Every structure is written in structure tokens, then in C-alpha cells.
N, C-alpha and C positions, 0 to 999 in steps of 0.2 A: 206552262203552269204559273211561272212567275208573273206573267202579264195578268192572268186572271186574279191571282192573289192581290196584286197591286190595285186592280180595279175594285175588288171587294173592299179592301182597306180604305181606299180613297173615297169611295162612294159612301161607306158607313161614316167615315170621319167628317165628310162635308155635310152630312145630315145629322151629326151629333148622335149617332147611334153606336152604342157599345155592343160589340159582338164577342161571343165566346168562340173558342176554337171549333166547337161543334157547329156553331152557326156559320162560321167561315167555310168549314168543310161542306156543309149543306149547300151553301151558295155556290161553291166551286162545282159541286155535283150538278146543280141546276144549269150552270153555264155549259158544262160539257154535255149534258143531256140535250140542251137546245142545239148544240153544234151537231150532234150525231142524229138528232131527230129527223125522221123521214129520209133516212139514208144520206145524211150529210147535205141536205138541201140548202142549208145556210151557206155552205162553202160553194155549192154549185151556182148560187146567185151572186158570187163575188165577181164584179165586173172589171176589176183592176184599176178603178179610178183613184185608188189610194194604195198604200202598202197593205199587205195582208195583216200585218200587226195592227195597223190603224183600224182596219175593218173588224178584226176580231175584238179589239178594244171596244168599239161601238156596240157590237153584239153583246159582249160581256156586260157592259154598263147597262144596257137596256134590260137584260135579264136580272141583274143584281138590283137595280132600282125598282123594277117591278116587284121582285120578291120582298125587298125591304119595305116597300109601301104596303104590300098586301099583308105582311106580318105585323107592321107597326102602325096601329091605329091608336090615337090618343085615348087612353082609358082612364087615366087619373088626372088630377089637377097638375101634378108635376110633369106629366107627359104633355098636357096642354100648354103649360108654361114653356116647356122645351120647344114646342112647335112655334109658339110666339117668338121665342128668342131666335129660332132658326129663320123665321120670316124677317125679323129685324136684321139679321146678318145678311140675308139675301138682298134686302133693300140697301144696306151699306155697300154690298158688292156692286149693285147697279150704279150707285153713286160713284164708287171708285172707277167703275168701267167708263162712266161718262167723263170723269176727269182724265182717265187714260186716253179716251178718244180725243180730248182737247190737247193733251200732250202729244199724241200722234200727229194731230193736225199741225201743231207747231213744228214738230220735227220733220214733217213732210216738206215744209218750206225750205229745209236745208238740202233737199235732194233736187236733182235735175229732172226735167220733164218726164222722160220715160220711166225712170226709176220711181219717181213719186207716183206716177199713174199705176205702175205694177203693184206697189205697196198698197195703195188705196184700194185697188180692185181686189187684191187678195185678202188683206186684213180687215178692211172696213166693209166691203161688199160680199166677201165670201166666195169669190169666183174661183173656178178651177183653173189650173195651168192652161188647159185647152181653150177655155173661154177668154183668158187674158191674152193668150197668143193671138187669137182672132181679133181681139179688140185693139191691140197695140201693133199688130203686124210684125211680130217677132217670132222666131221659131220656138216651139213649145219647150224644147230641151234647153233653151237659154233663159227661161223664166226663173227657174230655181237658182242658178248662179247669180242672176241679177238681183233677186230678192235677198240673197245672202249678203251681197255687197252693200245693198241699200240698208239692210238691218245693221250692218257693221257701222256704216256712216251715221245712222241714227243713234246707235249706242254711243259713239264717240261724241256726237253733238249733245246728247243728253248728259254726258259726264262732265262736260266743260262748264 
């Protein structure tokens, strides 16, 4: 339940939508209805490529965003202005993301070959642990610890 509430709050906040407690309850109900729909078909489609919590977060976010967008169409000038402001914030986020990518590229130079490759594949190209394992010739269960060590090195390099 906490995961669903968090997704609802975060999704509404990131879209500058204020929700009443009734709205939040309705959205939580929609998420749970989506999960139990067709005899829990959403859960049967879980392949285990991620943790169950991550999978359920994605499902909840999709339902919540769909519901928020279907409920919230700009109807007045103030709503249209809010939509423009949200668009400007998204553009700023894209700009921040680009500068973050530049920072990541700089920090990648601090890492050794395999660590840098794993970080690049995971964070910049969005590859799965299995895909990274195949690409770098390392056991899949070693990818996570290597990523953790590399992130720590990058944190330390970024703080200096």
C-alpha cells in the first residue's frame, strides 16, 4: 500500500496536480483494480527481470498517470498556464539531464575499463544485468556489486 501511495503522490507532484484524499483513494483503488483485473493477469506477466516492487511501481505509475491525464484536461486559462509551466519544467529537467550526462561522462573517466563500461551500459544505455554480462564477459551476479563499487568511486570523485 505504501508503494502505491508513494507513486500516487510522486506522480501528482511531478505534474503539479493537487489531489484530495478522496482522489488519492480513488487512484489507489484504480491501481489495485488493475492488479486484480483478469484474475491477477498483471502478476502472471511478471517475468522476474526486476524486483517485484519495481514491477509493481511501473504498473502503479502507468495506471496513475493514465488516470491523472484522463481526469485533468486544461479547461481554464489557469490550467493552461499550469500546463505551460509544467512543460517548461520538463524542458529544464531535460537540460539538467544533459548536464548530468556530461558530468557522468567526466566521472566515467575516473573509472577503470570494465567498471566504466558497466556503468555506461547500465546508466546511459539502459541495458539489463544479463545484457551487460554478455557484453563484458562477466558473471551476471557480479554486475550489481561492480556497479555499486563504481558508483561509490564516482561519488567520491564528484565530491572532491
